[in-house]
C-alpha positions in Angstrom: -9.6 -33.0 8.5 -10.5 -35.2 5.5 -13.1 -34.3 2.9 -15.4 -37.2 4.1 -15.2 -35.6 7.6 -15.9 -32.1 6.2 -18.9 -33.5 4.3 -20.1 -35.2 7.4 -20.0 -32.0 9.6 -23.2 -30.6 10.9 -24.1 -27.0 9.4 -23.1 -25.2 12.4 -19.6 -27.2 12.5 -19.1 -26.6 8.6 -19.8 -23.0 9.0 -17.2 -22.8 11.8 -14.7 -24.6 9.7 -15.3 -22.5 6.6 -15.2 -19.2 8.6 -11.5 -20.0 9.3 -10.8 -19.9 5.5 -12.8 -16.8 4.6 -14.9 -14.3 6.7 -17.4 -13.6 4.1 -20.8 -14.9 5.4 -22.0 -15.3 1.9 -19.0 -17.5 0.9 -19.3 -19.5 4.0 -23.2 -20.2 3.7 -22.8 -21.3 -0.1 -19.7 -23.5 0.9 -21.6 -25.4 3.5 -24.5 -26.0 1.2 -22.4 -27.0 -1.7 -21.3 -30.1 0.0 -20.7 -32.9 -0.3 -17.4 -32.6 -2.2 -15.4 -35.5 -3.9 -12.0 -34.0 -4.0 -9.8 -31.0 -2.9 -9.8 -29.8 -6.4 -13.7 -29.7 -6.4 -13.5 -27.7 -3.1 -11.2 -25.1 -4.7 -13.1 -24.9 -7.8 -16.4 -24.4 -6.0 -14.7 -21.9 -3.6 -13.3 -19.9 -6.6 -16.6 -19.9 -8.4 -18.6 -18.7 -5.1 -15.8 -16.0 -4.6 -16.3 -14.7 -8.2 -20.1 -14.3 -7.5 -19.4 -12.3 -4.4 -19.5 -8.8 -4.4 -17.6 -5.7 -2.9 -19.8 -5.9 0.3 -18.6 -9.7 0.7 -15.0 -8.4 0.1 -14.8 -5.9 2.7 -16.6 -8.4 5.1 -13.8 -10.9 4.4 -11.2 -8.2 4.8 -12.4 -7.6 8.5 -11.6 -11.1 9.5 -7.8 -10.4 9.1 -5.4 -8.6 11.3 -3.2 -6.0 9.7 0.1 -7.2 8.5 2.6 -7.2 11.5 -0.1 -6.7 14.0 0.9 -9.4 16.4 -1.1 -7.8 19.3 -4.5 -8.1 17.2 -3.6 -11.6 16.0 -3.7 -12.9 19.6 -6.6 -11.2 20.7 -9.1 -10.5 18.0 -8.6 -13.5 15.6 -8.1 -16.3 18.0 -9.7 -18.8 15.6 -7.2 -18.3 12.8 -4.2 -17.2 14.8 -2.2 -20.1 14.1 -2.7 -19.9 10.3 -2.3 -16.1 10.3 0.9 -16.1 12.2 2.3 -18.6 9.9 1.1 -16.5 6.9 2.8 -13.7 8.3 6.1 -15.5 9.1 8.0 -13.0 7.0 7.1 -10.2 9.5 8.7 -12.2 12.5 12.4 -11.4 11.9 11.8 -8.1 10.0 13.9 -5.0 10.9 12.1 -2.6 13.3 12.1 0.2 10.7 10.2 -2.0 8.0 7.6 -3.0 10.5 7.1 0.6 11.6 6.7 1.3 7.8 4.3 -1.5 7.5 2.2 0.0 10.1 2.2 3.2 9.0 1.6 2.3 5.3 -1.5 0.3 6.8 -3.0 3.2 8.3 -2.5 5.3 5.2 -3.7 2.4 2.9 -6.9 2.1 5.0 -7.8 5.7 5.1 -7.4 5.9 1.3 -9.2 2.6 0.3 -11.6 2.1 3.5 -10.1 -1.2 4.4 -7.0 -3.0 5.5 -4.3 -4.0 3.2 -4.8 -7.5 2.0 -2.1 -9.5 0.7 -1.3 -13.3 0.6 1.8 -13.1 2.9 2.6 -16.7 2.7 6.3 -16.8 1.7 6.8 -13.1 1.5 9.2 -11.0 3.8 8.1 -8.1 5.4 10.3 -5.9 2.9 8.3 -7.4 0.2 4.9 -6.8 1.7 6.0 -3.2 2.3 7.0 -2.7 -1.4 3.8 -4.2 -2.4 1.7 -2.2 0.0 3.6 1.1 -1.4 3.1 -0.1 -5.0 -0.6 -0.7 -4.6 -1.2 2.7 -2.9 -1.0 4.1 -6.5 -4.2 2.3 -7.6 -7.4 3.6 -8.2 -9.8 2.3 -5.4 -12.0 0.5 -8.0 -8.9 -1.5 -9.2 -7.6 -1.8 -5.7 -10.7 -3.5 -4.4 -10.5 -6.3 -7.0 -6.9 -6.7 -6.4 -7.5 -7.2 -2.8 -10.3 -9.8 -3.4 -7.8 -11.5 -5.6 -5.4 -11.6 -2.6 -8.3 -12.8 -0.3 -8.8 -15.7 -2.6 -5.4 -16.8 -2.6 -5.6 -16.7 1.2 -8.8 -18.8 1.3 -7.3 -21.3 -1.2 -4.3 -21.9 1.2 -6.4 -22.1 4.2 -8.9 -24.7 2.4 -5.8 -26.8 2.0 -4.6 -26.3 5.4 -8.2 -27.3 6.7 -8.2 -30.4 4.5 -4.6 -31.3 5.2 
């Protein structure tokens, strides 16, 4: 889709397009109403500004729109509208050793119990072992710090998906 096409979408269609990039309703609504955009740089800058103005509830809402790292089954069922992008983003898990995938699944469960939301990482270009190492390292964080780290990772994912949307 081009920026011009994005600008001409109806509110409903623009909402659907932006929901593929970030699941926080507040962010989506504000992006829809921020149109028209002139350039990709303006789209990304606006997205960053809106995300910075979001709060913990918005972050947690966005997180619910992601499958757990390595959870192929939930990718195909629950996340149909972003499945293609999410699979590509999690490509590093595809050929991972079974033991690493099992540790990721176990780590995801422990992380969610500790922090109250799934482990969010911008997985693009990372191997399963790298993501596991990041998950284990972030388990040491204070929940107040971790939510901000996860929100930063969400923003990276959103930016990548905006670029894909406008490719």
